[in-house]
MDTraj code that builds the backbone (N, CA, C; nanometers):
import mdtraj as md
import numpy as np

residues = "MET ALA LYS SER SER SER LEU HIS VAL ALA PRO ARG GLU SER GLY TRP GLY VAL ARG LYS SER GLY ALA SER ARG ALA THR SER LEU HIS LYS THR GLN GLU GLU ALA VAL THR ALA GLY ARG GLU LEU ALA ARG LYS GLN ARG LEU GLU LEU TYR ILE HIS GLY LYS ASP GLY ARG ILE ARG GLU LYS HIS SER TYR GLY GLY ASP PRO PHE PRO PRO LYS GLY".split()
xyz = np.array([
    [-4.0476, 7.6196, 7.1069],
    [-4.1549, 7.5702, 7.1899],
    [-4.0960, 7.4835, 7.3008],
    [-4.1450, 7.5017, 7.4215],
    [-4.0936, 7.4276, 7.5365],
    [-4.1431, 7.2834, 7.5329],
    [-4.0580, 7.1927, 7.5778],
    [-4.0942, 7.0513, 7.5840],
    [-4.1958, 7.0306, 7.6954],
    [-4.3056, 6.9611, 7.6651],
    [-4.4031, 6.9330, 7.7690],
    [-4.3491, 6.8233, 7.8590],
    [-4.3860, 6.8282, 7.9850],
    [-4.3276, 6.7359, 8.0813],
    [-4.4223, 6.6249, 8.1233],
    [-4.5444, 6.6238, 8.0691],
    [-4.6362, 6.5191, 8.1111],
    [-4.7445, 6.4929, 8.0074],
    [-4.8048, 6.3742, 8.0211],
    [-4.9191, 6.3331, 7.9410],
    [-5.0339, 6.3065, 8.0364],
    [-5.1555, 6.3295, 7.9884],
    [-5.2742, 6.3061, 8.0692],
    [-5.3716, 6.2160, 7.9949],
    [-5.4186, 6.1111, 8.0618],
    [-5.5268, 6.0279, 8.0114],
    [-5.6506, 6.0745, 8.0861],
    [-5.7470, 6.1282, 8.0119],
    [-5.8637, 6.1881, 8.0764],
    [-5.9897, 6.1610, 7.9953],
    [-6.1063, 6.1623, 8.0632],
    [-6.2317, 6.1388, 7.9915],
    [-6.2614, 6.2529, 7.8942],
    [-6.3245, 6.2168, 7.7833],
    [-6.3681, 6.3116, 7.6814],
    [-6.5186, 6.2939, 7.6629],
    [-6.5788, 6.3751, 7.5786],
    [-6.7230, 6.3633, 7.5545],
    [-6.7606, 6.2232, 7.5058],
    [-6.6791, 6.1692, 7.4160],
    [-6.7079, 6.0345, 7.3648],
    [-6.5835, 5.9479, 7.3784],
    [-6.5590, 5.8990, 7.4973],
    [-6.4457, 5.8105, 7.5207],
    [-6.3380, 5.8736, 7.6066],
    [-6.2112, 5.8419, 7.5727],
    [-6.0962, 5.8842, 7.6509],
    [-5.9905, 5.9430, 7.5596],
    [-5.9153, 6.0397, 7.6097],
    [-5.8118, 6.1025, 7.5298],
    [-5.6776, 6.1033, 7.6001],
    [-5.5722, 6.1072, 7.5206],
    [-5.4354, 6.1247, 7.5689],
    [-5.3930, 6.2619, 7.5205],
    [-5.3502, 6.3486, 7.6147],
    [-5.3166, 6.4858, 7.5806],
    [-5.1897, 6.5277, 7.6509],
    [-5.1015, 6.5967, 7.5786],
    [-4.9816, 6.6522, 7.6412],
    [-5.0216, 6.7743, 7.7218],
    [-4.9531, 6.7968, 7.8339],
    [-4.9846, 6.9139, 7.9155],
    [-4.9603, 7.0393, 7.8324],
    [-5.0533, 7.1320, 7.8403],
    [-5.0430, 7.2575, 7.7671],
    [-5.0993, 7.2532, 7.6263],
    [-5.1328, 7.1341, 7.5753],
    [-5.1868, 7.1213, 7.4399],
    [-5.3374, 7.1465, 7.4414],
    [-5.3868, 7.2044, 7.3343],
    [-5.5303, 7.2307, 7.3260],
    [-5.6063, 7.1126, 7.2652],
    [-5.5349, 7.0255, 7.1933],
    [-5.5993, 6.9112, 7.1306],
    [-5.5375, 6.7811, 7.1821],
    [-5.6182, 6.6748, 7.1791],
    [-5.5708, 6.5432, 7.2230],
    [-5.4723, 6.4865, 7.1229],
    [-5.3736, 6.4149, 7.1723],
    [-5.2777, 6.3444, 7.0883],
    [-5.3451, 6.2244, 7.0234],
    [-5.4306, 6.1553, 7.1008],
    [-5.5055, 6.0414, 7.0479],
    [-5.6357, 6.0260, 7.1256],
    [-5.7359, 5.9663, 7.0603],
    [-5.8667, 5.9415, 7.1205],
    [-5.8945, 5.7923, 7.1189],
    [-5.9630, 5.7433, 7.2251],
    [-5.9861, 5.5997, 7.2404],
    [-6.1253, 5.5752, 7.2960],
    [-6.1804, 5.4569, 7.2665],
    [-6.3138, 5.4216, 7.3146],
    [-6.3149, 5.3903, 7.4633],
    [-6.2064, 5.3271, 7.5127],
    [-6.2020, 5.2874, 7.6536],
    [-6.0825, 5.3511, 7.7242],
    [-6.0932, 5.3566, 7.8560],
    [-5.9820, 5.4084, 7.9352],
    [-5.8609, 5.3164, 7.9228],
    [-5.8837, 5.1875, 7.9187],
    [-5.7741, 5.0912, 7.9077],
    [-5.6920, 5.1147, 7.7803],
    [-5.7596, 5.1371, 7.6680],
    [-5.6896, 5.1650, 7.5419],
    [-5.6098, 5.2943, 7.5515],
    [-5.6688, 5.3958, 7.6135],
    [-5.6015, 5.5248, 7.6279],
    [-5.4792, 5.5134, 7.7184],
    [-5.4898, 5.4371, 7.8269],
    [-5.3769, 5.4192, 7.9190],
    [-5.2634, 5.3458, 7.8487],
    [-5.2957, 5.2433, 7.7712],
    [-5.1933, 5.1693, 7.6970],
    [-5.1201, 5.2617, 7.5998],
    [-5.1938, 5.3419, 7.5254],
    [-5.1325, 5.4354, 7.4307],
    [-5.0517, 5.5422, 7.5042],
    [-5.1051, 5.5910, 7.6155],
    [-5.0358, 5.6932, 7.6941],
    [-4.9056, 5.6419, 7.7524],
    [-4.9064, 5.5201, 7.8036],
    [-4.7841, 5.4607, 7.8601],
    [-4.6758, 5.4457, 7.7536],
    [-4.7156, 5.3974, 7.6374],
    [-4.6195, 5.3786, 7.5285],
    [-4.5569, 5.5124, 7.4881],
    [-4.6387, 5.6139, 7.4734],
    [-4.5891, 5.7457, 7.4356],
    [-4.5030, 5.8066, 7.5459],
    [-4.5446, 5.7897, 7.6717],
    [-4.4683, 5.8440, 7.7845],
    [-4.3310, 5.7770, 7.7947],
    [-4.3250, 5.6478, 7.7698],
    [-4.1961, 5.5773, 7.7723],
    [-4.1045, 5.6267, 7.6613],
    [-4.1600, 5.6409, 7.5401],
    [-4.0800, 5.6858, 7.4263],
    [-4.0264, 5.8269, 7.4471],
    [-4.1104, 5.9153, 7.5043],
    [-4.0720, 6.0551, 7.5190],
    [-4.0195, 6.0882, 7.6585],
    [-4.0102, 5.9850, 7.7445],
    [-3.9575, 6.0010, 7.8813],
    [-4.0338, 6.1100, 7.9574],
    [-4.1648, 6.0922, 7.9657],
    [-4.2526, 6.1890, 8.0303],
    [-4.3227, 6.1267, 8.1502],
    [-4.3898, 6.2115, 8.2286],
    [-4.4756, 6.1627, 8.3358],
    [-4.6150, 6.1388, 8.2781],
    [-4.6845, 6.0384, 8.3290],
    [-4.8183, 6.0039, 8.2835],
    [-4.9156, 6.0187, 8.3999],
    [-5.0190, 6.0993, 8.3808],
    [-5.1248, 6.1173, 8.4791],
    [-5.2503, 6.0504, 8.4258],
    [-5.3087, 5.9623, 8.5059],
    [-5.4302, 5.8924, 8.4671],
    [-5.5443, 5.9468, 8.5520],
    [-5.6429, 6.0035, 8.4847],
    [-5.7580, 6.0633, 8.5517],
    [-5.8729, 5.9628, 8.5549],
    [-5.9577, 5.9726, 8.6567],
    [-6.0764, 5.8897, 8.6654],
    [-6.1908, 5.9528, 8.5890],
    [-6.3074, 5.8882, 8.5910],
    [-6.4258, 5.9407, 8.5212],
    [-6.4651, 6.0785, 8.5714],
    [-6.4340, 6.1076, 8.6990],
    [-6.4679, 6.2376, 8.7572],
    [-6.3660, 6.3459, 8.7220],
    [-6.2602, 6.3095, 8.6489],
    [-6.1582, 6.4051, 8.6081],
    [-6.0435, 6.4220, 8.7062],
    [-6.0557, 6.3639, 8.8248],
    [-5.9495, 6.3748, 8.9260],
    [-5.8379, 6.2754, 8.8973],
    [-5.7149, 6.3148, 8.9271],
    [-5.5993, 6.2273, 8.9053],
    [-5.6074, 6.1100, 9.0019],
    [-5.5970, 5.9893, 8.9479],
    [-5.6008, 5.8696, 9.0335],
    [-5.4699, 5.7935, 9.0335],
    [-5.3863, 5.8145, 8.9310],
    [-5.2543, 5.7505, 8.9252],
    [-5.1548, 5.8436, 8.8579],
    [-5.0269, 5.8244, 8.8933],
    [-4.9189, 5.9001, 8.8305],
    [-4.8010, 5.8060, 8.8127],
    [-4.7424, 5.8062, 8.6921],
    [-4.6268, 5.7234, 8.6623],
    [-4.5209, 5.8094, 8.5961],
    [-4.3956, 5.7867, 8.6308],
    [-4.2854, 5.8621, 8.5729],
    [-4.2009, 5.7695, 8.4869],
    [-4.1729, 5.8130, 8.3642],
    [-4.0947, 5.7322, 8.2709],
    [-3.9680, 5.8032, 8.2265],
    [-3.9115, 5.8833, 8.3138],
    [-3.7848, 5.9484, 8.2810],
    [-3.7803, 6.0911, 8.3301],
    [-3.6607, 6.1468, 8.3258],
    [-3.6438, 6.2844, 8.3680],
    [-3.6436, 6.3047, 8.5183],
    [-3.6374, 6.1964, 8.5934],
    [-3.6357, 6.2072, 8.7384],
    [-3.4983, 6.2550, 8.7846],
    [-3.4952, 6.3378, 8.8887],
    [-3.3644, 6.3825, 8.9383],
    [-3.2902, 6.2668, 9.0033],
    [-3.1571, 6.2654, 8.9882],
    [-3.0769, 6.1642, 9.0549],
    [-2.9593, 6.2341, 9.1214],
    [-2.9378, 6.2177, 9.2486],
    [-3.0196, 6.1374, 9.3374],
    [-3.1535, 6.2047, 9.3654],
    [-3.2549, 6.1246, 9.4060],
    [-3.3867, 6.1826, 9.4342],
    [-3.3812, 6.2820, 9.5498],
    [-3.4641, 6.3830, 9.5421],
    [-3.4727, 6.4810, 9.6495],
    [-3.5435, 6.4195, 9.7689],
    [-3.5046, 6.4631, 9.8885],
    [-3.5751, 6.4200, 10.0097],
    [-3.5074, 6.3110, 10.0752],
])
top = md.Topology()
chain = top.add_chain()
for i, resn in enumerate(residues, 1):
    res = top.add_residue(resn, chain, resSeq=i)
    for name in ("N", "CA", "C"):
        top.add_atom(name, md.element.get_by_symbol(name[0]), res)
traj = md.Trajectory(xyz[None], top)
């Protein structure tokens, strides 16, 4: 199985979820976005992944990288 390269914090029917890209189920579920972001950041740091934080409308509002960045950076 290929390693996923990102985590997403996104709204769910009842609260907020943290989900790896390509996964069909959430890694964790939370009552608030703040709790989900905290859990997502911790997991992204441990697994050296990118973290995408979605707003209530589902659109990406923030992106953070916790590893795997090319060095030197492109551009």
